[in-house]
Rosetta silent file (secondary structure, phi, psi, omega in degrees, C-alpha in Angstrom):
SEQUENCE: MLKPSRALVLIPALLLAGAAGAAAQEKAKAPDKAATVAAMQNAMDPGEGQKRLEFMIGTFDVKIRTWIDPSKPPIESTATSVATWVLGNRYVQQMMSGYVGGEPWSGIGYAGFDNVSKKYVATYMDSGGTSMDWFTGTMDADGKAAKMTATLHDAITLKPIKAELRLGIAANGDHTSALWQADAGGKMVKVMEFQYTRKQS
SCORE:     score description
SCORE:     0.000 S_00000001
   1 L     0.000  132.557 -178.212   71.372  108.967  143.573 S_00000001
   2 L   -75.683  142.077  172.669   74.737  107.319  144.224 S_00000001
   3 L   -71.863  148.782 -179.455   77.101  108.818  146.718 S_00000001
   4 H   -51.016  -41.998 -177.056   80.430  109.895  145.152 S_00000001
   5 H   -66.112  -38.706 -179.762   82.394  107.259  147.074 S_00000001
   6 H   -70.280  -38.394  178.084   80.063  104.447  145.930 S_00000001
   7 H   -62.206  -41.171 -179.686   80.141  105.688  142.315 S_00000001
   8 H   -64.015  -28.801  177.341   83.928  105.653  142.332 S_00000001
   9 H   -77.841  -40.802 -174.794   83.825  102.003  143.381 S_00000001
  10 H   -73.959  -35.867 -175.971   81.149  100.960  140.868 S_00000001
  11 H   -60.068  -49.664  176.947   82.563  102.681  137.761 S_00000001
  12 H   -61.693  -36.293  179.889   85.808  100.626  137.627 S_00000001
  13 H   -63.522  -43.414  179.007   83.790   97.482  138.377 S_00000001
  14 H   -64.328  -41.188  178.766   81.401   98.214  135.498 S_00000001
  15 H   -62.119  -42.191  179.357   84.316   98.962  133.162 S_00000001
  16 H   -65.696  -40.436  179.142   85.980   95.678  134.110 S_00000001
  17 H   -63.863  -41.557  178.669   82.734   93.787  133.625 S_00000001
  18 H   -63.978  -41.604  178.836   82.268   95.393  130.215 S_00000001
  19 H   -63.860  -40.956  179.718   85.832   94.544  129.201 S_00000001
  20 H   -64.876  -40.824  178.495   85.388   90.958  130.331 S_00000001
  21 H   -63.988  -42.481  178.949   82.148   90.684  128.372 S_00000001
  22 H   -63.639  -40.913  179.652   83.785   92.101  125.237 S_00000001
  23 H   -63.649  -40.114  179.203   86.716   89.698  125.611 S_00000001
  24 H   -64.072  -40.239  178.637   84.305   86.789  125.947 S_00000001
  25 H   -64.830  -42.533  179.031   82.480   87.905  122.797 S_00000001
  26 H   -62.201  -40.186  179.146   85.758   88.245  120.881 S_00000001
  27 H   -64.536  -38.419  179.360   86.788   84.778  122.040 S_00000001
  28 H   -66.743  -34.263 -179.100   83.448   83.396  120.887 S_00000001
  29 H   -77.208  -26.335 -175.942   83.922   85.069  117.489 S_00000001
  30 L   -60.019  128.555 -179.423   87.510   83.858  117.081 S_00000001
  31 L   -66.902  148.420  176.827   87.616   81.020  114.534 S_00000001
  32 L   -64.955  134.715 -175.809   88.675   77.597  115.656 S_00000001
  33 H   -60.049  -42.804 -179.685   92.339   77.030  114.797 S_00000001
  34 H   -64.204  -39.076  179.606   91.707   73.590  113.291 S_00000001
  35 H   -67.036  -37.635  178.533   88.847   74.958  111.179 S_00000001
  36 H   -63.804  -45.390  179.435   91.051   77.811  109.979 S_00000001
  37 H   -62.076  -42.214 -179.739   93.824   75.416  108.954 S_00000001
  38 H   -64.393  -40.431  179.852   91.304   73.175  107.157 S_00000001
  39 H   -64.980  -42.593  179.438   89.801   76.142  105.287 S_00000001
  40 H   -66.827  -37.470  178.489   93.218   77.359  104.179 S_00000001
  41 H   -65.361  -41.142  179.119   94.196   73.852  103.101 S_00000001
  42 H   -63.569  -38.558  179.833   90.996   73.528  101.087 S_00000001
  43 H   -68.516  -27.495 -172.263   91.684   76.845   99.361 S_00000001
  44 H   -93.695  -37.391 -169.513   95.229   75.793   98.505 S_00000001
  45 L   -83.003  133.485  174.053   95.127   72.132   97.498 S_00000001
  46 L   -67.360  146.687 -177.672   94.164   71.017   93.959 S_00000001
  47 L  -147.821 -145.197 -175.272   91.260   68.585   93.898 S_00000001
  48 H   -62.936  -37.245  179.634   88.373   67.329   91.811 S_00000001
  49 H   -59.257  -40.639  178.337   87.631   70.754   90.325 S_00000001
  50 H   -72.003  -39.050 -178.725   91.124   70.945   88.872 S_00000001
  51 H   -59.108  -28.742 -177.943   91.069   67.323   87.669 S_00000001
  52 L   -71.720   -7.917  176.001   88.083   68.120   85.475 S_00000001
  53 L   -92.716    4.258 -177.886   90.356   70.373   83.392 S_00000001
  54 H   -58.326  -28.376 -179.031   92.518   67.403   82.383 S_00000001
  55 H   -59.446  -22.933 -177.818   90.824   67.352   78.953 S_00000001
  56 H   -79.962  -19.220 -171.962   92.768   70.507   78.055 S_00000001
  57 L   -75.379  132.602  177.714   96.195   68.986   78.634 S_00000001
  58 E   132.288 -170.345  178.755   98.181   68.001   75.541 S_00000001
  59 E  -111.507  130.953 -174.826   98.952   69.184   72.035 S_00000001
  60 E  -129.678  142.434  164.041   96.058   69.964   69.715 S_00000001
  61 E   -81.545  135.330 -175.396   95.490   70.963   66.111 S_00000001
  62 E  -123.225  126.535  171.758   93.095   73.897   66.180 S_00000001
  63 E   -99.087  126.448 -175.932   90.703   75.037   63.464 S_00000001
  64 E  -113.951  133.068  173.881   89.694   78.653   63.974 S_00000001
  65 E  -123.233  129.489 -177.661   86.663   80.367   62.503 S_00000001
  66 E  -124.071  126.334  178.732   86.224   84.131   62.893 S_00000001
  67 L  -102.718  105.711  173.865   83.054   86.048   62.043 S_00000001
  68 L   -76.635  -39.836  176.446   83.742   89.715   61.269 S_00000001
  69 L  -126.094  115.231 -176.838   80.200   90.003   59.919 S_00000001
  70 L   -57.799  -21.316 -178.816   77.715   87.412   61.265 S_00000001
  71 L   -85.151   -4.985 -178.052   75.821   87.501   57.973 S_00000001
  72 L  -117.191  160.147  178.782   78.890   86.408   56.001 S_00000001
  73 L   -59.940  149.377 -178.471   80.984   83.208   55.996 S_00000001
  74 L   -75.278  159.234  170.468   83.724   83.105   58.661 S_00000001
  75 E   -81.984  128.973 -177.426   87.429   83.535   58.066 S_00000001
  76 E  -108.024  140.057  179.834   89.067   80.129   58.565 S_00000001
  77 E  -153.227  177.224 -178.083   92.569   79.532   59.872 S_00000001
  78 E  -132.869  160.576  178.613   94.603   77.013   61.851 S_00000001
  79 E  -156.627  172.886  173.970   96.808   76.943   64.920 S_00000001
  80 E  -122.932  134.133  178.871   98.551   74.604   67.344 S_00000001
  81 E  -116.109  132.478  174.787   97.770   74.563   71.060 S_00000001
  82 E  -123.015  117.512 -177.441  100.074   73.170   73.750 S_00000001
  83 E  -121.318  135.033 -178.135   98.579   73.014   77.246 S_00000001
  84 E  -136.955  157.545  172.070  100.350   71.901   80.422 S_00000001
  85 E   -75.592  141.555  175.312   99.728   71.884   84.165 S_00000001
  86 E  -134.331  162.464  178.596  101.581   74.619   86.084 S_00000001
  87 L    52.461   51.585  174.500  102.001   75.546   89.765 S_00000001
  88 L    67.716   44.238  178.867  101.506   72.048   91.064 S_00000001
  89 L    61.008   30.184  177.786   98.507   71.039   88.907 S_00000001
  90 L   -96.134  -29.386 -178.076   96.559   74.082   90.037 S_00000001
  91 E  -137.200  152.104  173.306   96.275   75.832   86.679 S_00000001
  92 E  -100.534  126.971  175.116   96.356   74.925   83.001 S_00000001
  93 E  -103.700  125.618 -179.244   98.670   77.030   80.877 S_00000001
  94 E  -115.556  127.768  174.907   97.804   77.143   77.185 S_00000001
  95 E  -115.681  125.706 -177.073  100.176   78.411   74.506 S_00000001
  96 E  -129.328  141.237  176.661   98.717   78.792   71.031 S_00000001
  97 E  -146.534  146.079 -179.592  100.253   79.923   67.752 S_00000001
  98 E   177.312 -148.220 -178.673   99.058   80.021   64.173 S_00000001
  99 E  -133.756  138.105  173.584   97.667   82.334   61.526 S_00000001
 100 E  -127.884  120.147 -176.921   94.473   84.380   61.386 S_00000001
 101 L    62.719   28.858  179.361   93.618   86.009   58.067 S_00000001
 102 L    83.280   -3.520 -179.064   97.075   85.049   56.803 S_00000001
 103 E  -103.463  140.075  177.876   98.808   86.956   59.592 S_00000001
 104 E   -62.048  142.625 -174.525  100.890   85.269   62.336 S_00000001
 105 E  -149.578  144.417  177.165   99.090   85.202   65.651 S_00000001
 106 E  -145.131  153.825 -178.627   99.763   83.815   69.114 S_00000001
 107 E  -145.412  157.655  177.532   97.897   83.638   72.402 S_00000001
 108 E  -131.573  135.208  177.666   98.362   82.647   76.042 S_00000001
 109 E  -138.935  153.530  174.758   95.652   81.469   78.395 S_00000001
 110 E  -131.526  137.559  178.332   95.336   80.198   81.953 S_00000001
 111 E  -134.019  149.136  179.539   92.424   78.242   83.387 S_00000001
 112 E  -161.946 -177.756  176.010   91.708   76.924   86.858 S_00000001
 113 E  -125.424  123.812 -179.698   89.112   76.152   89.483 S_00000001
 114 E   -85.313  109.672 -177.910   88.722   78.444   92.494 S_00000001
 115 L   -62.608  -24.622 -176.956   88.139   76.160   95.480 S_00000001
 116 L   -82.790  -51.305 -179.020   86.693   79.031   97.521 S_00000001
 117 L   -81.067  -13.560 -177.306   84.175   80.521   95.060 S_00000001
 118 L    62.060   33.359  179.765   83.517   77.092   93.478 S_00000001
 119 E  -121.891  149.093  169.854   83.838   78.712   90.045 S_00000001
 120 E   -80.956  142.055 -176.696   86.003   77.978   87.036 S_00000001
 121 E  -130.093  147.814  179.350   88.227   80.909   86.169 S_00000001
 122 E  -154.337  146.374  172.486   90.194   81.771   83.044 S_00000001
 123 E  -131.789  149.520 -174.668   92.222   84.610   81.634 S_00000001
 124 E  -146.873  144.149  175.482   93.341   85.045   78.041 S_00000001
 125 E  -149.408  150.374  178.379   95.510   87.401   76.014 S_00000001
 126 E  -150.009  175.907 -176.237   96.841   87.340   72.455 S_00000001
 127 L   -76.300    0.765  177.420   98.791   89.278   69.855 S_00000001
 128 L   -90.314    4.814  179.731   95.546   90.599   68.368 S_00000001
 129 L  -170.606 -173.900 -179.075   95.052   93.116   71.183 S_00000001
 130 L  -123.173    9.047 -179.930   96.335   94.539   74.454 S_00000001
 131 L   -93.961  160.482  171.427   93.549   93.524   76.832 S_00000001
 132 L  -115.077  117.834 -177.820   93.436   90.634   79.276 S_00000001
 133 E   -90.047  136.650 -177.475   90.049   88.918   79.252 S_00000001
 134 E  -121.999  122.747 -177.749   88.784   87.401   82.528 S_00000001
 135 E  -119.216  147.288  170.720   86.078   84.739   82.559 S_00000001
 136 E  -136.361  149.244  179.637   84.261   82.925   85.361 S_00000001
 137 E   179.802 -160.617 -175.044   81.693   80.152   85.132 S_00000001
 138 E  -134.145  161.688  175.719   80.652   76.578   85.752 S_00000001
 139 E  -114.722  142.404  177.879   80.930   73.136   84.193 S_00000001
 140 L   -61.059  154.906 -177.070   78.007   70.771   83.763 S_00000001
 141 L   -59.180  -32.460 -178.789   77.832   67.842   86.171 S_00000001
 142 L   -83.773   -2.869  177.563   78.592   65.357   83.374 S_00000001
 143 L    72.189   15.782 -177.309   81.716   67.276   82.345 S_00000001
 144 L   -98.085  -10.903 -178.414   80.569   67.583   78.728 S_00000001
 145 E  -153.562  155.531  177.022   79.949   71.317   78.619 S_00000001
 146 E  -149.674  153.437  175.502   80.897   74.537   80.373 S_00000001
 147 E  -138.542  131.338  179.439   79.935   78.178   80.119 S_00000001
 148 E  -127.385  147.920 -177.819   81.934   81.162   81.322 S_00000001
 149 E  -122.240  157.890  179.245   81.042   84.836   81.185 S_00000001
 150 E  -156.582  163.284  169.831   83.006   88.067   81.036 S_00000001
 151 E  -112.360  117.292  179.481   82.625   91.765   80.379 S_00000001
 152 E  -106.869  172.300  178.030   84.818   92.926   77.506 S_00000001
 153 E  -120.245  126.582 -179.023   85.287   96.364   76.002 S_00000001
 154 L   -68.288  128.370 -176.699   84.506   97.038   72.355 S_00000001
 155 L   -67.538  -24.201 -177.029   87.564   98.454   70.577 S_00000001
 156 L   -91.538  -51.488 -177.660   85.391  100.675   68.348 S_00000001
 157 L   -85.335  -17.773 -177.375   82.654  101.949   70.676 S_00000001
 158 L    66.360   12.352 -179.505   84.822  101.683   73.821 S_00000001
 159 L   -95.986  152.112  176.578   81.720  100.423   75.635 S_00000001
 160 E   -69.857  142.106  178.201   81.521   97.284   77.802 S_00000001
 161 E  -133.106  147.270  178.657   79.920   94.283   76.153 S_00000001
 162 E   -77.011  138.382  178.699   78.731   90.963   77.530 S_00000001
 163 E  -134.874  149.226  176.608   80.693   87.912   76.387 S_00000001
 164 E  -132.475  139.462  173.570   80.281   84.171   76.853 S_00000001
 165 E  -110.980  114.965 -176.480   82.731   81.337   76.331 S_00000001
 166 E  -110.910  124.015 -176.846   80.824   78.120   75.581 S_00000001
 167 E  -113.472  137.675  169.873   82.697   74.818   75.673 S_00000001
 168 E  -118.109  128.972 -169.422   81.718   71.422   74.354 S_00000001
 169 E  -123.579  124.824  177.557   83.935   68.577   75.593 S_00000001
 170 L   -90.630  162.540 -176.759   84.333   65.083   74.112 S_00000001
 171 L   -61.734  -32.043 -177.571   85.406   62.019   76.095 S_00000001
 172 L   -86.346    2.381  178.810   88.820   61.869   74.390 S_00000001
 173 L    99.342  -14.679  172.570   89.603   65.495   75.214 S_00000001
 174 L   -58.990  142.705 -178.986   88.722   66.987   71.839 S_00000001
 175 E  -154.514  159.887  178.440   86.762   70.138   72.513 S_00000001
 176 E  -121.793  131.191  178.711   85.187   73.196   70.949 S_00000001
 177 E  -120.286  118.571 -177.520   85.431   76.661   72.458 S_00000001
 178 E  -117.413  132.101  177.581   83.115   79.326   71.048 S_00000001
 179 E   -99.372  122.661  178.000   83.206   83.021   71.908 S_00000001
 180 E  -114.607  142.478  178.121   79.849   84.787   71.836 S_00000001
 181 E  -133.948  153.565  177.687   79.324   88.520   72.236 S_00000001
 182 E   -78.119  132.526  176.580   76.292   90.769   72.568 S_00000001
 183 L   -83.080 -173.073 -176.160   75.539   92.845   69.474 S_00000001
 184 L   -58.465  -29.739  179.635   74.201   96.409   69.528 S_00000001
 185 L   -91.128    2.135  179.606   70.729   95.099   70.308 S_00000001
 186 L    90.827   -1.637  179.152   71.934   92.815   73.102 S_00000001
 187 L   -77.417  136.191  179.423   71.552   89.602   71.066 S_00000001
 188 E   -79.559  127.716  179.114   74.349   87.056   71.575 S_00000001
 189 E  -128.568  145.754  179.392   76.190   86.217   68.344 S_00000001
 190 E   -77.541  128.729 -179.610   79.099   83.865   67.733 S_00000001
 191 E  -113.429  -25.692  176.644   82.276   85.751   66.801 S_00000001
 192 E  -148.245  151.756  175.737   84.948   83.032   67.084 S_00000001
 193 E  -142.980  133.031  179.022   85.130   79.260   67.317 S_00000001
 194 E  -117.990  120.395  177.422   88.107   77.057   68.145 S_00000001
 195 E  -106.638  115.446 -176.879   87.911   73.342   67.355 S_00000001
 196 E   -99.524  122.833  175.658   90.610   71.377   69.210 S_00000001
 197 E  -119.149  121.482 -175.611   91.636   67.942   67.901 S_00000001
 198 E   -65.695  132.671  177.084   94.179   66.064   69.977 S_00000001
 199 L   -74.993  136.627  178.420   97.364   65.159   68.112 S_00000001
 200 L   -79.363  133.454 -178.546   98.172   61.481   68.132 S_00000001
 201 L   -84.130    0.000    0.000  101.582   60.683   69.674 S_00000001
């Protein structure tokens, strides 16, 4: 058993030793300043992931097919898409306008590549609803196809439904974007298709 006088000497010493040990651990955990700067730079700077979205840039004639009932022929319509780089070539902004079912319609979309998650990201909204759809996914190594997924909400049942955006990309930038959704049984069915043909200047 320690004498009171010896305990009074040892307790501050132990506290100081513990504090020093904790400080050393915190210092060991502290990220290297150069590594932190490099990580932040990587998250911020556009690179190869963004360059692979170059196929979207330009003005396109768009043929739209919409399936209200998968067992019946689609409703066909046309639109024009104008896509440009924004925020220092970090995101693609797409503005689209046309007619669907004879009614005027317009949409806005943004697409990009998240350097941190290593995923392609996209959001879309149009005059046919009030929701903002958010997709994430990947592009094939050859740059000819991409698939993105999202959870949407059915306007009739109000339930969440699985959705996929499947892209096919040609060398000249022409591309097809098809929206697939899960039906009541969970089977994926195509509900819309956009065929983009680049306008010749």
